[in-house]
C-alpha positions in Angstrom: 11.7 36.8 22.0 8.6 37.7 24.2 6.7 40.8 23.2 7.0 43.3 26.2 3.5 44.6 25.6 1.8 41.2 25.6 3.8 40.1 28.7 2.8 43.3 30.6 -1.0 43.0 29.5 -1.1 39.3 30.7 0.6 40.2 33.9 -2.2 43.0 34.5 -4.9 40.5 33.5 -3.8 38.1 36.2 -4.7 40.7 38.9 -8.4 40.2 39.6 -9.0 44.0 40.0 -12.7 44.2 40.1 -13.6 47.7 40.5 -12.6 49.6 42.8 -10.0 46.8 43.9 -6.8 47.3 42.2 -5.4 44.0 43.1 -1.7 44.9 42.5 -1.9 46.4 39.1 -0.7 49.8 40.0 2.4 48.5 41.8 3.3 46.8 38.6 3.0 49.9 36.6 4.6 52.2 39.1 7.8 49.9 39.4 8.1 50.1 35.4 7.8 53.9 35.4 10.2 54.5 38.4 12.7 52.3 36.5 12.7 54.8 33.7 12.9 58.0 35.9 9.4 58.9 36.8 8.6 60.6 40.0 5.4 58.8 41.2 2.9 60.0 43.8 0.3 57.7 45.3 -3.0 59.3 45.9 -5.0 56.6 47.6 -8.5 57.6 48.9 -10.6 55.2 50.9 -10.7 51.9 48.8 -9.6 53.6 45.6 -5.9 53.5 44.4 -4.6 56.5 42.2 -1.3 57.7 41.2 0.1 60.6 39.5 3.5 60.1 37.7 5.7 62.6 35.9 9.0 62.7 34.2 10.9 66.0 33.3 9.2 69.4 32.8 7.6 71.6 30.4 4.4 71.3 28.3 2.6 68.2 29.9 1.3 65.2 27.9 -0.6 63.0 30.2 -1.8 59.6 29.5 -5.0 58.6 31.6 -6.5 55.2 32.3 -7.8 52.8 34.8 -6.7 49.5 36.3 -10.2 48.3 37.5 -12.4 46.0 35.4 -16.1 45.1 35.6 -17.0 41.6 37.2 -16.5 38.8 34.8 -20.0 37.6 35.2 -20.7 33.9 35.1 -17.1 32.3 35.1 -18.4 29.0 33.8 -19.5 30.8 30.6 -16.0 31.8 29.8 -13.8 29.6 27.5 -11.0 30.1 30.0 -10.7 31.5 33.5 -11.1 35.3 32.9 -8.0 36.2 35.1 -5.8 33.6 33.4 -4.8 35.1 30.0 -4.8 32.8 27.2 -3.6 33.5 23.6 -5.4 31.7 20.7 -5.0 32.5 17.1 -3.6 36.1 17.7 -6.2 36.9 20.3 -5.5 37.4 23.9 -8.4 36.6 26.1 -9.0 37.7 29.7 -11.1 40.3 31.6 -9.7 43.8 30.9 -7.7 42.7 27.8 -9.5 45.7 26.0 -11.0 47.7 28.7 -8.2 48.7 29.5 -5.2 46.7 30.7 -4.1 46.2 27.1 -4.0 50.0 26.5 -2.3 50.7 29.8 0.4 48.0 28.7 0.7 49.7 25.3 1.2 53.1 27.1 3.8 51.9 29.5 5.8 50.2 26.9 5.5 53.2 24.5 6.8 55.4 27.3 9.8 53.0 27.9 10.7 53.1 24.3 10.3 56.8 24.1 12.5 57.5 27.1 15.1 55.3 25.7 15.3 57.2 22.5 14.8 60.7 23.9 16.1 60.5 27.7 16.3 64.4 27.8 12.8 65.1 26.1 11.8 68.7 26.6 8.3 68.3 27.9 6.7 66.5 30.7 5.3 63.0 30.3 2.8 62.0 32.8 0.4 59.3 34.0 -3.0 59.5 35.8 -4.2 56.1 36.7 -7.2 55.2 38.9 -8.9 52.1 40.1 -12.5 53.2 40.3 -13.5 54.3 36.8 -15.8 51.4 36.3 -17.5 51.9 39.7 -18.4 55.2 41.4 -15.7 57.4 40.0 -16.0 59.3 43.4 -12.5 58.9 44.6 -10.4 58.5 41.6 -9.6 60.7 38.7 -11.9 63.4 40.1 -9.9 63.7 43.5 -6.6 63.6 41.7 -7.7 66.4 39.3 -8.9 68.3 42.3 -5.4 68.0 44.0 -3.6 69.0 40.8 -5.8 72.0 40.3 -5.2 73.1 43.9 -1.5 73.0 43.1 -1.9 74.9 39.9 -0.5 72.0 37.9 -1.3 72.3 34.2 -2.2 69.6 31.8 -1.6 70.7 28.3 -2.7 67.5 26.5 -4.4 64.3 27.7 -4.7 61.0 25.9 -7.3 58.8 27.4 -6.8 55.1 26.5 -10.6 54.0 26.6 -11.4 51.5 23.9 -12.9 53.9 21.2 -12.2 51.8 18.0 -15.0 50.0 16.2 -13.2 47.6 13.7 -9.7 48.8 13.3 -7.5 50.7 15.7 -8.0 54.3 15.4 -11.0 54.3 13.1 -13.0 56.1 15.8 -11.5 58.7 18.2 -13.3 60.9 20.6 -12.6 64.6 21.3 -15.3 65.0 23.7 -18.2 63.3 25.6 -21.8 64.0 26.2 -23.2 65.3 29.5 -25.4 62.9 31.5 -28.4 63.7 33.9 -30.3 61.0 35.8 -33.7 62.0 37.1 -35.9 60.4 39.5 -39.6 61.8 39.3 -42.4 60.7 41.6 -45.9 61.9 40.5 -48.2 62.0 43.5 -51.8 60.8 43.2 -54.5 59.7 45.4 -54.8 55.9 46.1 -58.1 54.3 46.0 -60.3 51.4 44.9 -60.4 50.8 41.1 -64.2 50.6 41.2 -64.4 54.2 42.5 -62.0 56.2 40.4 -64.0 59.4 41.3 -62.6 59.0 44.9 -58.9 58.6 43.7 -56.5 60.2 41.4 -54.4 57.8 39.2 -50.8 59.0 38.9 -50.3 56.4 36.0 -52.9 58.1 33.8 -51.2 61.5 34.6 -47.8 60.1 34.0 -48.8 58.7 30.4 -49.5 62.5 29.4 -46.2 63.6 30.8 -44.2 60.7 29.1 -45.9 61.4 25.7 -44.7 65.0 25.8 -41.5 64.3 27.5 -40.0 61.8 24.8 -41.3 64.0 21.9 -39.2 67.1 23.0 -36.6 68.0 20.3 -33.9 69.4 22.6 -31.4 70.3 19.8 -30.1 69.0 16.4 -26.6 68.1 17.8 -23.5 69.6 16.0 -20.5 68.7 14.1 -19.1 66.6 17.1 -22.2 65.4 18.9 -25.6 63.7 18.1 -28.9 65.4 19.1 -29.6 65.3 22.8 -31.5 62.2 23.6 -33.7 61.0 26.6 -34.3 57.5 27.6 -37.0 56.2 30.2 -35.2 53.6 32.3 -37.9 52.7 34.9 -41.6 53.0 35.6 -43.2 51.7 38.7 -46.3 52.1 40.5 -48.3 50.2 43.1 -47.6 46.7 44.8 -49.1 44.4 42.1 -52.7 44.4 43.5 -55.1 44.7 40.5 -57.9 46.5 42.6 -55.9 49.3 43.8 -55.3 52.6 42.2 -51.6 53.4 43.2 -51.0 56.6 45.1 -47.5 57.4 43.5 -45.7 56.8 40.1 -42.1 56.6 39.9 -40.5 57.6 36.5 -36.6 57.4 36.0 -34.9 58.7 33.0 -31.6 59.7 31.6 -30.7 62.6 29.4 -27.5 62.6 27.2 -26.7 66.1 26.1 -24.3 67.9 23.8 -22.5 71.2 24.2 -25.6 72.7 22.6 -27.3 72.5 26.0 -26.4 72.7 29.7 -28.2 71.1 32.7 -29.8 74.4 33.8 -31.6 74.8 30.6 -32.7 71.1 30.7 -34.1 71.6 34.2 -35.9 74.6 33.1 -37.6 73.0 30.2 -38.7 70.0 32.2 -40.0 72.2 35.1 -42.1 74.2 32.5 -43.7 71.0 31.2 -44.4 69.9 34.8 -46.1 73.1 35.7 -48.1 73.0 32.3 -49.5 69.6 33.3 -50.2 70.9 36.9 -48.7 67.8 38.4 -48.1 67.1 42.2 -44.5 65.8 42.1 -41.3 65.5 43.7 -38.0 65.3 41.6 -34.3 64.4 42.2 -31.6 65.6 39.8 -28.3 63.8 39.5 -26.0 65.6 37.1 -23.5 62.7 36.4 -21.3 64.6 33.9 -20.9 67.7 32.0 -20.2 67.7 28.4 -16.8 68.5 27.2 -15.0 69.1 23.8 -11.7 69.7 22.3 -12.8 71.0 19.1 -9.5 71.6 17.6 -5.8 71.7 18.7 -2.3 70.2 18.3 -3.4 67.0 20.2 -6.3 66.1 17.8 -4.3 67.0 14.8 -1.4 64.7 16.0 -3.6 61.8 16.7 -5.3 62.0 13.4 -2.1 62.1 11.3 -0.4 59.3 13.5 -3.4 56.9 13.1 -3.2 57.6 9.3 0.5 57.0 9.3 0.5 53.7 11.2 -2.8 52.2 10.3 -3.5 53.8 6.9 -7.0 54.9 7.8 -8.4 58.4 8.4 -10.1 58.3 11.9 -13.6 59.4 12.4 -14.6 61.6 15.3 -17.7 60.2 16.9 -18.6 61.3 20.5 -21.4 58.8 21.2 -21.3 56.2 23.9 -21.1 56.7 27.6 -19.1 59.0 29.9 -15.4 58.8 30.8 -12.9 60.3 33.3 -12.3 62.9 30.7 -15.2 64.8 32.2 -13.0 65.5 35.2 -9.8 66.1 33.3 -11.5 68.7 31.2 -11.6 70.9 34.3 -7.7 71.5 33.8 -8.3 73.2 30.3 -6.3 70.3 28.8 -6.9 69.2 25.0 -8.3 65.7 25.4 -8.5 62.9 22.9 -9.7 59.3 23.5 -7.9 56.7 21.4 -7.9 53.0 22.3 -8.6 49.3 21.3 -11.4 47.9 19.4 -14.4 47.7 21.7 -16.4 45.0 20.3 -15.9 42.6 23.4 -15.7 45.0 26.3 -17.6 44.1 29.5 -18.5 40.8 27.5 -17.9 37.1 28.4 -14.6 36.1 26.6 -13.2 39.7 26.4 -10.3 39.6 23.9 -7.9 41.7 21.9 -5.8 41.1 18.8 -2.2 40.8 19.5 -1.4 43.0 16.5 -3.8 45.6 17.8 -1.7 45.9 21.0 1.6 46.3 19.2 0.1 49.0 16.6 -1.6 50.9 19.6 1.7 51.2 21.3 3.4 52.5 18.3 0.8 55.1 17.9 1.1 56.1 21.4 4.9 56.3 21.2 4.6 58.5 18.0 2.3 61.1 19.7 4.8 61.3 22.5 7.6 62.1 20.1 5.5 64.5 18.1 4.3 66.5 21.2 7.3 66.6 23.7 10.4 65.1 22.2 
């Protein structure tokens, strides 16, 4: 007998849904949900497909995820065609197998089994699915959440199926994410001939002083849920390659990942103070890509921890490192948020793959969470 989780995962992988193209994935999920009594609202914006699906009423447990995937890269480097799922030695290969079509299949099948067992469940089971998580994220979960908030729709609990696990499903869960700020800084100097430095002002020399101080700032020590705030310089550019010209400008790009110990206002203030101290001529652009969020305690995190222990015999660790997720938008609802998904060793890589056994256990974990919270 074919395993419904594996078959659904394979069906989704066959859709070449390179972000933000959904390529038919959401129609597959919608049809499955409608067949078990979900009310589905499509919220498609520009080239992004989204849907919000609910079943029954009461406290709301929402499962969130995305149907889009990153580009497979060099197709010839794959052992098989990335959108032709292949099983080999308990491993299912294909783009999106882990991030995150496998988790979507685990959610849907868990919901089917849950509804069959508890057709008159007392809470509301919901799904929030988007197709632009891997790209701009401008027209996906962000817009759906704005619409839900405008209608005063409450989310009590939200489980995001991002691949959080390290070695065993559930060994790592996330109850928050760091904030992220991208900065484009241009230091203005005076262009001139390298033989006459007295007639120029080299912005690179000034920038070296700035960078030395910038990367040595101790922002905070982190806390029980987050590592210390970190800064990474991502690009430095000046001049056109000529060896006899002092450049007129220096571009420095950097990213700051910050915990709930800080906010973007305080970060800006500290950098402005540093720039003023060095008496620089500069222009700067700030892009607050994400604010940090945290569910420090609550029924959802407790349920996730006990369920993983029950089904996989391990005590999960809470580790909020890594990038951002759509949880940054969902947090605006005030919902308790936890991220729990598959082992992330092959995400975004050539030959992305997932253990068949991991898909099965994850679906059981998701189903038990449903039962504990809204049955």
